[in-house]
LUMFIGU-805393 format. One record per atom (N, C-alpha, C): x, y, z; residue in one letter. Coordinates in pm, whole numbers, plus 50000, padded with zeros to 5 digits. Example, Ala and Ser with C-alpha at 12.3 -4.5 7.8 and 13.67 -1.06 7.14 Angstrom:
// LUMFIGU-805393
513194943150780A512304955050780A513204967050780A512854977550708S513674989450714S512905000350787S
//
This chain:
// LUMFIGU-805393
140042667121033M140302675621149M139432688121140M138662690921241K137802702621240K138602715221269K138162726321215I138792739221239I137852747621322I138342752421436H137522759921530H137622774721496H136492780921462G136522795121431G136622797221280G136312809421235A136272812121093A137662813221031A138622818221106S139962820221050S140992818421159S141972809921135I143022807521235I144342811721173I144642824321181V145852829721119V146492839321217V147782837921239L148502847421323L148862859321236L147972869021229A148182880021136A148412893221205A147612896221307A147582909821360A148512911521479A149832910221455W150792912821563W151142927721557W150272935821619F150412950321610F151402955521713F151972967121686V152832973921781V152322988221797V152112992421921V151693005921952V152723011922045V153193023922016A154223030122099A153703032522239A154543030222341C154153032222480C154203046922514C153213051422588G153183065422629G153233066622779G153573078122827A153663080522971A152293084323024A152013080223147G150763083823212G151013088923351G149953093523417E150113098723552E150103087723656E149543076123625S149513065223720S150823057523712S150953047323798R152163039223795R152273031523664R151133028223606W151193021023478W151393031123367W152453029023286A152823038823185A152673033423044A151873022923028G151673017522896G150463023522828G150063017422716T148903022222642T148033010422604T146743013322589I145783003422540I145083009522419I145063002222310A144433007222189A143682995822122A142812999422029D142062989521953D142362991121805D142512979921737S142762980121593S142092968021532S141162970521442A140452959721371A139862949521467A139312954321578G138672945521675G139622938621769G140912941721761V141912935721849V142402946321947V142412942822076T142932951922178T144442950022190T145182960922181I146632960422190I147052967322320I147752959822405V148212965122534V149732966122528V150252978322520S151692980522509S152222985122643S153082977022704N153622979822836N155022985722827N155402992822932T156792996622949T157432986523044T158682988923082D159362980223178D158922982923322D158112993223344V157702996923479V156382990223512V156372982223619G155152975223659G154222983823743G153002979123759I151992986223836I152232985123986I152732973624030W152912971524173W153802982324234W153332987924344A154172996924423A155082988624512A156162994324563P157032986724654P156232980624769P156402967824791G155682960624896G154442953624847G153982956724726E152792950224671E153142937524592E154402935424564E154792924024481E154362910924545E153912901624462W153562888524513W154812880724550W154712873024655T155812864324696T155262850024709T156112841024756F155722826924762F156022821124900F155122812424943E155292805525070E155112790525045E156082782525088E155962768225069E154862762825161E153852756825100E152702751925175E152772736825199E153422729625108L153462715125120L154712709925050L155362699925112R156502693125050R156292678125067R156352671024955I156182656524956I157492650124912I158012641024993G159242634224957G160162632725077G161092623325068V162042620925176V163392617625115V164452620125192V165782615925150V165922600925170V165532596325288E165492582025319E164252579525404E163632568225381G162442565225460G161482556525383G160202558925402A159162550825337A159282552225186A159382541125113P159602541824968P158472548624892P157262548324948E156162554824878E156332570024871E157222575524954Y157472589924951Y158792593324880Y159402583424816E160642585724742E160352586824592E161102595524524F160932597324380F162282595224311F162222588224196G163412587224114G163612599924034G162512604723972Q162502617123896Q161062622223889Q160842634023947V159522640223937V159422646323798V158822638723706F158782643023566F157572651923538F156412648323589R155212656323570R154362655723697R153592666323719V152672667323832V151312671623778V150242666323834A148892670523800A148062671123927A146922677823918V146012679324032V144602676123984V143882667324058D142532664024015D141502672824085D140232670024061S139172678724113S139062678324265S139602667924328K139572666724474K140822672924539K141702678424456G142922684124509G144022673924530G143792661324489R144832651224502R145982654524407R147192651224448V148392654124370V148862641224304V148952641324172L149402629824095L150812632624044L151702622824058V153102624824023V153552613623929V154022617423810L154612607923716L156102607123743L156572595323784D157992593323810D158652589023679D159582597323630G160202594623502G161112582623501G161652578823616Q162512567023623Q161692554223633Q160782553823727A159992541723749A158852540123649A158462551223583Q157342551023490Q156062546023557Q155842551023679H154562548523744H154032561823798H152812561423847I152132573423893I151772571524039I152212580824123K151872580624264K150802591224291K149902587824383V148792596724416V148882600324564V148772613324593F148822618324731F147572626724756F147102626724878S145962635124916S146362649824907S145392658624921F145662673024910F146652677825015F146752670225128D147682674225232D148942665325233D149182658225122G150452651325104G150552637325156G149432631025191V149452617225242V149382607525125V150302598025123Y150332588125015Y149052580025011Y148532577824890E147322569724873E147562557124791E148212558224676Q148392546324593Q149422549024484Q149852537924421T150712538324303T150082529624195T150042534624073F149572526223962F150432528623840F150362519223746G151232519623630G152582513523665G153362510123564A154692504323581A155402505023446A156722502923450R157472502923325R157162490323246R156832492023117G156542480523033G155632484222919G155202474122845A154332476222729A152992469522745A152702464022864G151432457422887G150332467322920G149132462322948P148002471122982P148332479923102P148122492823087G148362502323195G149812505523221G150732499823141E152162502123163E152692513023069E153822518723108L154412530023036L155882527423007L156362533122897Q157782533022867Q158362547222872Q157572556822826A158042570822823A156842580022836A156292580722959G155162589522983G155542604022958G154682611122885L155002624922846L154252635322928L153082631922980A152262641823050A151222634623135A150672641823231L149522637323310L148382646923279L147342642023214L146252650523168L144952646023235L144462654323327V143242651123402V142042656223323V141202647023278G140052650623198G138762650523278G137622650523210P136322650423279P136192638523373P135602641023490G135392630423587G136672624823644G137772632423634D139092628323685D139652616223613D139142613423493T139792603423408T141162608723369T142172600023375L143542604223349L143992599023213L144562607823133L145102604323003L146602606623007L147382596122975V148842597022981V149422593022846V149922602622767P150562599122640P151912592322665P152192581822590D153432574122604D154202575322473D155352582222477G156102584922355G156852573122300G157012562322377Q157712550522327Q156752539522285Q155732537222365N154712527522324N153772533222218N153892546422194L153092553322092L151602551022112L151162554322233R149742552822264R149382562322378R148092563822399F147572571022515F147022560622613F147522560422734N146952551922839N145862559722912N144762552922939R143692558923018R143592551723152R143332559523256Y143162553823389Y141892559823451Y141132551323518A139962555823592A140412563423716A139502570823780P139882578423899P140482569824011P140152556824014D140712548124117D142082542524078D142602546423962G143912541923918G143902529523832G142762523223815S142692511223731S142802515023584S143402505923506S143572508523364S142222508623293S142032518623209A140812519523129A141122517722981A142212510522953G142572507822815G143542518122759G143962515822636S144882524922568S144432526922424S144902537622364I144542541222228I145812544522153I145922539822030R147102542521950R147272557321925R148492562221936M148802576021907M148812577921755M148002586921705V147862588921561V148962598521515V150122593121481L151252601521442L151062607821305L150082602721229E149802609221101E149392623721120E148832626821237E148452640621266E149672649321293E150782643221340G151992650721372G152622645721500G153832650521528R154562646521648R154112654921766R153792648921880P153422656821998P154592665422045P154322678122071M155342687322119M155072692022262M153812693422298A153452698022432A151992694522458A151652693522587F150292690422630F149892700122741F148602703222749R148052711322858R146682705722894R146312707323021A144962703823066A144472714923158A143232719223139S142662729723222S141952723523342S141642731723441T140922726623558T139512722123521T138992726623408S137652722523365S137672709023294S138862703023274G138942689823214G139212689823065G139452701523006A139812702022865A141272698122849A141572690522744V142922685722719V143352690322580V144542696322570A145022701422442A146442696422416A146792695522288E148092690422245E148622699222133E149912701822134Q150582708422022Q151282697721939Q151032697821808I151632687821720I152422694721608I153482688121565R154372693321460R154392683521344R154382688621219P154372679421104P155542669721107P155262656821088L156322646821090L157342649320979L156892654420865S157802656620753S158902666520788S158632675520884M159642685220926M160762678521004M160482666821060L161452660121147L162182648821077L161832646020953M162452635020880M163692639720806M164812632520816P166012636220741P165732636920591P166212647620530G166042649120386G164702654820345G163762655520439E162452661120408E162472676220426E161732683120345A161632697720356A160242701920310A159592710020390I158302715420351I158342730520368I157682737220279E157642751720285E156662756120393E157102765520473E156262771420577E155562760820661E156312752320731P155672742220817P154882748820929P153772742720968R152902748521069R152572738021175R152672742121300D152182734121411D150692736921430D150072728421510A148672730521545A148472727521693A147592734921756I147122731721890I145722726221876I145532713821923V144262707021904V143692702722038V142382702122043L141702696422159L141622681322141L141872673922248L141812659422243L140562654322316L139922644622255A138882637122326A139582627322419A138862621522513M139482612522609M139832598922549M139522596822421D140032584922354D141292587922275D141852600122295G143092603922230G142922609522090G141712609622037S141482614821902S141392630121904S141632636221789V141542650621776V140082654621765V139642662921857D138242667121861D138042680421790D139052689121793D138922702421735D140312708421721D140472718021632T141722725421617T141512739721665T142312743821761L142172757021819L142992767521746L144162763521695L145072773421637L146122766421553L146502772521440T147682768121366T148632779821353T149932776921343F150932787621346F152252782121293F153192790821252P154482786221202P155222777821306P155812766821261S156542758021352S157772764921408S158162760821529G159362766121590G160602759321535G161772763521584D163052758821531D163812749821626D163272747021746F164042739221843F164292724921794F163262718321746L163362704421705L163082703221557L164102698821482Q163972696421339Q164742683721304Q164752680321175S165402667921133S166902668321159S167502680221162G168932681221186G169342680621331G168382678921422G168692678121564G167942688821641G168542693521750V167912703721834V168762716321831V168102727621843T168762740621846T168402747421977T169352747722070W169092753922199W168912768922184W167942774122256Y167562788322257Y166872792722128Y166472783222045A165712786921926A164332792021966A163802800921886A162462806021912A161442794821898A160562793621996E159542783221997E158212789022043E157092783521997P155802787722051P155672783922198P155002792322275A154672789422414A153202792422433A152502784022510W151052785922518W150492779422644W149272783522678D148532777322787D147052778622754D146242770922826L144812769622798L144022774122919L143042782822898T142172787123008T141002777523020T140262778823130D139122769923153D138032771523048D137902783622989D136872785722887D137442784322746D138552776822735L139152773022607L139722784822529L140102795322599Q140892805622534Q142362801522539Q143112806122441L144522803022433L145362815322462L146352813622549I147402823522567I148572818522484I149012826422388F149992821522291F151022832222259F152282828022246G153322837122200G154422829522129G154992835522025A156182830221959A157362838022015A158342830922071S159322837422159S160422845122089S160312847121957D161282855921892D161002870521923D159792873521972E159422887022012E158642886222142E158612897222218Y157832897522341Y156422902222307Y155642893022253R154252895622220R153452883322257R152442885322338I151572874522384I150172877222332I149572867522265G148232869122213G147212861222292G146022866522304L144892859522364L143912856322252L143662843322231F142772838822124F141522832722183F140382836222125A139102830222165A138382826022039A137962813322033G137282808421915G138132809321790G139452808421806G140352809221692G140642823321646G140072833321712Q140252847121671Q141132854521773Q142042862621723L142892870621808L142082881721874L142082882122008Q141312892122081Q142182903022142Q143382899222186R144212908622260R145692905522234R146502915822226V147942914322211V148622922022324V149542915322393I150282921422504I151742922422462I152302934422473T153712936322438T154472942322556T155762940122555K156672945622655K158042947222589K158772957722621P160082959822558P161002947922577P161782945222473F162682933722476F163892936722389F165072935322447D166322936922373D166912923222344D167192920522219R167752907622181R169172906422234R169452895322302T170762892822359T171432881322285T172662883422235P173322872622162P173672860822253P173602848822199V174102836922267V175632837222251V176352837922362S177802839722356S178532826322352S179822827122324D180662815122329D180672809222469D180592817722572R180562812922710R179302804922736R178182809122679D176932801722695D177032787922630D177572787722509I177712775122437I178652765722512I179772771022561E180742762622630E180162757322761E179332765222828A178712760522953A177852748222927A177042748622822I176202737022791I177032725322740I178002728122655M178812717122602M179652710722714M180102718722809G180812713122923G179952703423001G178672707123021E177752698123089E177492685523007E177372687122875M177162675422791M178362666022797M179582671422796R180772662922806R180812655522939R180372662423045R180322655723176R179372643923172R178222645623108R177252634723099R177802623323013R178452626722905W179012616322818W180102608422892W180922615622968D181952608823047D181302599323147D180272604223213E179602596423316E178962583923258E178482585023134S177792573723069S178722565122986S180002568922974G180942561022895G180672561322746G180202572622694V179892573822552V181182573822471V181232566022365S182442564822284S182682577522203S183932579922160P184242591922080P183402592721952P183142581421887E182372581521764E180932586121788E180342580821894V178962584621926V178912599221971V179922603622045R179972617722087R179952627021966R180762623521867E180832631921748E179482632721679E178802621321671S177482621221609S176492629521688S176522628221820M175602635821905M175912650721898M177192654121896R177562668321889R177092674621758R177122666821650S176722672221520S175232675621516S174472670321611R173032672921614R172642683421719R173652689221783L173402700021879L173772713321815L172802722321813H173022735521752H172602746221852H172992758521823F172662769721912F172162781521828F171112787921877A170582799721810A171552811421826A171392821321743D172252833221752D171862842221868D170562842221901F170062851022007F169182843222103F169112847922227F168202842122324F166772846122289F165802837522318P164402841122296P163932851622397P162782857322369A162242867622457A161702861722587A161282849222584F160742842522703F160782827622681F160512820022788Q160552805422781Q159182799022785Q158312803922870A157012797522890A155982808022927A154712804622906V153602813022952V152662804223032V151952810123125A151012802523209A149872811523251A148692805423268V147532812523320V147552811423471V147552822723541G147622822923685G146312827223749G146332830423879P145112834223950P144552847423900P143232849023913S142532861423877S142752865223732S142922855123646G143092857923504G144442863423467G145402863023559T146722868423528T147452859523427T148412865523359I149252858523262I150692859523310I151362848023317W152732847223366W153662843723251W154782850823243V155732849023133V157112846723193V157712835123164Q158992831423225Q160172837523151Q161092843423227H162322848923170H163232837823119H164272841723050V165322832723003V166592835823081V167232825423134K168492827223206K169622821323122K170582829623077P171672824522992P172452813423062P172942803922982A173672792523037A174902796823115A175542807623070S176752812323138S176472817623278S175192820123310E174812825123442E174252814123532E174162801923480L173632790823558L174692785523654L174232781623771S175132775223866S175432761023820S176392754623886E176712740823852E175502731823869E174722734323975E173502726423998E172482728723887E172342741423846E171362744623742E171762738823608E173042738423580L173492732723453L173132718023441L173082710923555K172722696823550K171292694723502K170472704923515V169072703923470V168762715223373V169762719223292F169562730623203F168422728223105F168142715323074H167042712222983H165692716523040H165632718223174E164402723123236E164302738223230E165372744723182R165412759323166R165052766323296R165942765023394P165622769623530P165792784723551P164842792323503A164822806723530A163742809523634A164122815823744Q163162818023853Q162302830523833Q162692839423744A161982852223727A160832850723627A159672855923667W158482855823582W157852869723581W157472874723465D156672886823454D155212883123474D154482891623547V153062889223573V152242900723514V151222897323437F150322907123376F148912904823430F148142915623447D146772913923497D145872908623386D144592907123417D143672901023321D143412909823201D143842922523207Q143732931423092Q145022932023010Q146072925423063G147342925322992G148332935823038G148012942623150R148912953123200R149962947123293R151182951523277F152322945923348F152262949823495F152142939623583L152122942123726L153522943123783L154402934123742G155762933823794G156352920023775G157532918023830T158262905523817T158342898523952T158102885523953V158232877524074V159382867724057V159922863224169T161032853724166T160662841324245T160622830024177M160312817424244M161552812124315M161372802924409P162522797624483P163532790724391P164782790924430E165822784124353E165542769124348E165922763224236R165802748724213R164352744024211R163422753224187F162012749524178F161582750024033F160962739223986N160462738223849N158932737923852N158272749223822P156802749523829P156182741423716P155112734123747M154462725623649M152962728223636M152292731923745V150842733823742V150492746323822V149682755223762F149122766823831F147652763623859F147252763823985R145862761124023R145462771024132R144582780424097G144152790324195G145352798224243G145512799124376D146632806624431D147832797524461D147852785624401K148922776024428K149672772324300K150952769424318I151802764724209I152412751524252I152212741124172Y152722727724201Y153922725124110Y154952719124168G156122716024087G157102707224160G158312706424105A159382698224163A160502707424210A161132703424320R162262711124371R163362701524415R164592704524375R165762696624414R166442703224533R166912695024627D167662700824739D169152701024705D169952704724802E171382706424780E172092693324747E171502681924783I172122669024753I171402662024638I170662669824558D170032665124434D168862655624457D168232656224573V167012648524599V165822656924556V164882650524484E163712657724434E162512656024526E161722666724536Y160492666824613Y159392672724526Y158152669324558V157012676724505V156722687924603V156652700024552V156472711724639V155262719724589V154462724324684V153332733124655V153612746724715V153622757024629L153812770624675L152472777924676L152272786024778R151092794824780R151542808924746R150792815324658I151102829024619I150602838424729I151482846524779V151152855824888V151042869924830V149882876124848G149662889624797G148192892024773G147882903824725D146502907424697D146132901924559D145522889924556L145202883724429L144022890324361L143332899024431G142232906524370G142652920424332G143952922324317H144532935424288H143852941724167H143342953624183S142692960724073S143672970524011S143642971223878T144522980523808T143732991323737T142472992323767T141663002323698T141673015223776T
//
């Protein structure tokens, strides 16, 4: 495995005290050992009325009607170079393709283990020339599809490198994967200071380069899952820079060539995970077990593998937005989720996002529509899934409304 850059170490997580200024922005920018540190306060730059909002530009899907517009589960969404919208249906395990204006074009793939078939598609990764790479967590392979949807073969998933944790693809066709050491996930296994890696993938599924290594998160381990555990969050820019943060603190790093270039901080108060939060999630789990007819013995085993962190993380996700902005998703406690939101609590449905400019200065907080799960940021548009009041899913495209060329200098 190649290592990109001279040193890939998360070392310089600096903190600089925030100072008051005469402008609306009251943070500070400093340099230390070649790293720019941007320390923000809770006060954003946007004046009242300047905040970005959202307008629904496109909705794909029907309650009843033509089957090509129906979805069992909108699991992943991708966008190719022509603006076509690709949708991985988690129930049917096939991929539907729609034109940029929402007109159905084709369906390819199917549930199974044969050529071009899927059992557990994990992501839709659009590579160079609109070649599509789809990792399959059950068949343990990467399926490749040509731009016309025809199968271009599959490649075995090299689990010796680690377990896939997350995937990202940039508009330039770069594909990246986060992997976790398998030994960390095996019962009885223990390794000191386990480290995840973010790697670039070639279109044959092999590791082409390593962008970053860092301490592994606590959500998924051999003992099960720990809800609200601190986990790495990251995104990939078109020029292969990484936006990265470990969610135990509100610090976001910008890495280029494996080197830390910029650190963005914002005040954060740790909030305990309460008994009410735990009971909200366990109540939803019991509802699911009842619905599925899970036996008491199996319930006990499943419950023993569900754990909860002591504190909520500082954030859930990060994303690269328009004009070089960085978006950071808030965390919504389980006790504050509606009944509808609890049904999809695994999607972590928090509508509030902090937005930072390309220099790392806090612009303000935006609120996405309820029941909307963002999946892809492309230019001034956000592609994702949205459930209606009767639990029907649609693919929805939101347009960001506001001054996207907003200057903070």
